[in-house]
Residue, then its C-alpha position, 0 to 999 in steps of 0.5 A: m487468529a492469524i491475519s496473513s498467510l505468513k502470520h498463519q505460517q509462523f503459528l504453525a511453526m511455532g507449533f500451533g496445530e491447524a485445529r488451533s489456528s486460522r487465517i482472517p483473509n485480507f478484506v481487499n478485494c486485490r483484483a477489484i482494484q486491479s480492474t479498476i486501476a486498469n480500467a482508469d481514464r488516467a487523462q480525466l484523473r489528472a485533470e481532475l487532480g491538476l497533475a500535469d502528465s511529466e508529475s508523478v504520483v506516489a501513494m503509500i495506502g494502510r492504517m496510519i499506525p506507528g508499524k506501518g512506516f509512514d514516517v519513513f515513507v513522508r521523510s523518503l519523500a522529502r529526500c527524493a524531493a531535495r535530489l531532484e531539486r523540486p517539490l513533489v506534489 
């Protein structure tokens, strides 16, 4: 069982035939998320979060396991804040 198209292709390249491998589709509905983002009332969301228009929003989404690189993301944010000489909210 492959968790992505890339992994499935890797299995096939390793010699596993189509009959011996399959791909589990992503359970995240990317089109629904894109639609929600496109139709979001950004001003209202910023007001709810207490964010000014001049503030940037950065996020990382994923399962918090070592292989996902959340530690790298957090260190990168700290470096950006230091270079900008201001905290990142």
